[in-house]
C-alpha positions in Angstrom: -168.7 -133.4 -37.7 -167.0 -131.7 -34.9 -164.2 -133.7 -33.3 -162.7 -133.1 -29.8 -159.0 -132.5 -30.1 -156.9 -135.4 -29.0 -155.1 -135.0 -25.6 -151.4 -135.5 -26.1 -149.3 -136.5 -23.1 -145.7 -135.7 -23.7 -142.9 -138.0 -22.5 -142.1 -135.8 -19.5 -145.6 -135.9 -18.2 -145.8 -139.6 -18.8 -142.6 -140.2 -16.9 -143.8 -138.1 -14.0 -147.1 -140.0 -13.9 -145.3 -143.3 -13.8 -142.9 -142.0 -11.2 -145.8 -141.1 -8.9 -147.3 -144.5 -9.3 -144.0 -146.2 -8.4 -143.5 -143.9 -5.5 -147.0 -144.7 -4.2 -146.2 -148.5 -4.4 -142.8 -148.3 -2.7 -143.9 -148.5 0.9 -145.6 -151.8 0.2 -142.7 -153.1 -1.7 -140.2 -152.2 1.0 -142.1 -153.6 3.9 -140.3 -156.3 5.9 -141.7 -159.4 7.5 -140.4 -159.1 11.1 -141.8 -162.3 12.3 -139.2 -164.7 13.9 -137.7 -167.0 11.2 -135.4 -169.0 13.4 -132.2 -166.9 13.4 -131.5 -163.9 15.6 -133.9 -162.3 18.0 -135.3 -164.1 21.1 -135.0 -167.9 20.9 -135.3 -170.9 23.1 -132.3 -171.3 25.5 -131.0 -167.8 24.9 -129.5 -165.8 27.8 -127.7 -167.0 31.0 -128.3 -170.7 31.5 -130.5 -171.6 34.5 -128.7 -173.1 37.4 -128.6 -176.8 37.6 -130.0 -178.4 40.8 -127.4 -178.2 43.6 -125.3 -175.5 41.9 -124.6 -172.0 43.3 -127.0 -169.5 41.9 -125.5 -166.4 40.2 -126.8 -163.9 42.7 -125.2 -160.9 44.2 -122.7 -161.9 47.0 -123.5 -160.8 50.5 -121.3 -158.2 52.1 -118.1 -159.2 53.9 -116.7 -157.6 56.9 -113.2 -158.0 58.4 -115.0 -158.8 61.7 -116.9 -161.9 60.4 -115.3 -165.1 59.2 -116.6 -166.8 56.0 -117.2 -170.5 55.3 -116.3 -171.2 51.7 -117.0 -174.5 49.8 -115.2 -175.3 46.4 -116.7 -178.2 44.5 -114.8 -180.2 41.8 -116.1 -181.3 38.3 -117.2 -184.9 38.0 -114.9 -187.7 36.9 -111.8 -186.7 38.8 -109.9 -188.8 41.3 -110.7 -188.3 44.9 -108.8 -185.4 46.5 -108.1 -187.7 49.4 -106.1 -190.1 47.3 -102.4 -190.1 48.0 -101.4 -188.6 44.6 -103.9 -185.7 44.9 -103.5 -184.7 48.5 -99.8 -184.5 48.1 -100.4 -181.9 45.4 -103.3 -180.1 47.2 -101.6 -179.5 50.6 -98.7 -177.4 49.3 -101.1 -175.4 47.1 -103.2 -174.7 50.1 -100.2 -173.6 52.1 -99.1 -171.3 49.2 -102.5 -169.6 49.1 -103.2 -169.3 52.8 -102.7 -165.6 53.0 -103.0 -163.0 50.3 -103.9 -159.2 50.2 -106.5 -159.1 53.0 -107.5 -162.8 52.8 -106.5 -165.5 55.3 -107.2 -169.2 55.5 -107.8 -170.2 59.2 -109.2 -173.7 58.9 -109.7 -176.1 56.0 -110.5 -179.7 55.2 -110.0 -181.8 52.0 -112.9 -184.0 51.0 -113.3 -186.4 48.1 -114.8 -184.0 45.7 -114.8 -180.6 47.5 -112.8 -178.3 49.8 -114.0 -176.6 52.9 -112.3 -173.4 54.0 -113.0 -171.0 56.9 -111.3 -167.8 56.2 -111.2 -164.1 57.0 -111.3 -161.2 54.5 -111.1 -157.5 54.8 -114.0 -157.1 52.3 -115.8 -158.9 49.5 -113.2 -158.1 46.8 -110.5 -159.4 49.0 -112.4 -162.6 49.6 -113.0 -163.1 45.9 -109.4 -162.5 45.0 -108.1 -164.8 47.8 -110.5 -167.7 47.0 -109.8 -167.4 43.3 -106.1 -167.4 43.8 -106.4 -170.4 46.1 -108.5 -172.2 43.5 -106.1 -171.5 40.7 -103.1 -172.9 42.7 -105.0 -176.0 43.6 -106.3 -176.5 40.0 -102.8 -176.2 38.6 -101.3 -178.6 41.2 -104.0 -181.2 40.6 -103.7 -181.0 36.8 -100.0 -181.4 37.0 -100.3 -184.3 39.5 -102.7 -186.4 37.3 -101.3 -185.2 33.9 -104.4 -183.5 32.6 -105.7 -180.2 31.4 -109.0 -178.4 31.8 -111.4 -177.2 34.4 -111.1 -178.5 38.0 -113.8 -176.6 39.9 -117.4 -177.1 38.8 -118.9 -173.7 39.7 -118.5 -170.5 41.5 -117.7 -171.0 45.2 -120.3 -171.2 47.8 -119.9 -168.8 50.8 -121.6 -168.3 54.1 -120.8 -165.3 56.3 -120.5 -166.4 60.0 -121.9 -163.6 62.1 -122.5 -165.1 65.5 -120.4 -167.1 68.0 -122.7 -170.1 67.6 -122.4 -170.0 63.8 -118.6 -169.9 64.0 -118.3 -172.7 66.5 -120.6 -175.0 64.5 -118.8 -174.2 61.2 -115.4 -175.0 62.6 -116.7 -178.2 64.1 -118.4 -179.1 60.7 -115.3 -178.4 58.6 -112.8 -180.2 60.9 -115.0 -183.3 61.4 -116.5 -183.4 57.9 -114.6 -186.5 56.7 -115.9 -188.5 59.7 -119.5 -187.4 59.0 -119.2 -188.4 55.3 -117.8 -191.8 56.4 -120.8 -192.2 58.7 -118.6 -192.4 61.8 -119.2 -190.9 65.2 -116.6 -188.2 65.9 -114.5 -188.8 69.0 -112.8 -186.2 71.0 -109.4 -187.4 69.8 -110.3 -187.8 66.2 -108.2 -185.7 63.8 -108.6 -185.6 60.1 -105.1 -185.9 58.6 -106.2 -183.8 55.6 -107.4 -180.8 57.6 -105.8 -177.9 59.3 -106.3 -179.7 62.6 -103.4 -182.0 61.6 -101.0 -179.3 60.5 -101.3 -175.8 61.7 -98.5 -174.6 59.4 -100.9 -174.8 56.5 -103.1 -171.9 57.9 -102.7 -168.6 59.6 -103.6 -167.4 63.0 -107.1 -165.8 63.1 -107.5 -162.1 63.6 -111.3 -161.9 64.1 -112.6 -162.0 67.7 -115.1 -164.6 66.7 -112.4 -167.1 65.7 -109.8 -166.1 68.3 -112.1 -166.2 71.3 -115.7 -166.7 70.4 -115.2 -170.2 69.0 -114.5 -171.6 72.4 -117.3 -169.9 74.2 -119.9 -172.5 73.0 -119.6 -176.2 72.4 -120.8 -177.3 68.9 -124.5 -178.1 68.7 -123.9 -181.5 67.1 
């Protein structure tokens, strides 16, 4: 009987054959499941928080010119004592006086309300406005914290600003700021009414305006009410 010779696979061939099988299987073994598992990657609530109702949106600021005044509003965090309390306003007024003029920024009018400040100012450009308002806010915050013996944030958000480009806008804004306390109190504003916590009561706390709109234009039109 004739027998076919047995095929003998040496150890080297066997190893090579096993290596090929392992190599062919590797791509499947090294595959990763990239589906979201709850950590890392996009997730609910990630990114910049959405603005709460009534807050100032984080949008690009409008341009600022040395020819146009700006109405700025700074709001306080909740839970603080009224700025118009005796203890607080005694701290606020010197801080306002110290920050009334700085590197191209000037405070021309202001009023102190229970939970916010109104400022009408002038700035050479947008960076000068930001530096000036931030410096003013820092002075007020430090003074208030020292007065009430606390630490922490004083102002709730980035400041709100409105560039005043016309005579009518400037006249209305000045009237609004200087008579704001009476409006909040629900009182009619008389011609002789002066808010003691505003620049109308003490001109030394502000600087003389340089823009034509505030020097001359303000008085060309009576406020619209």
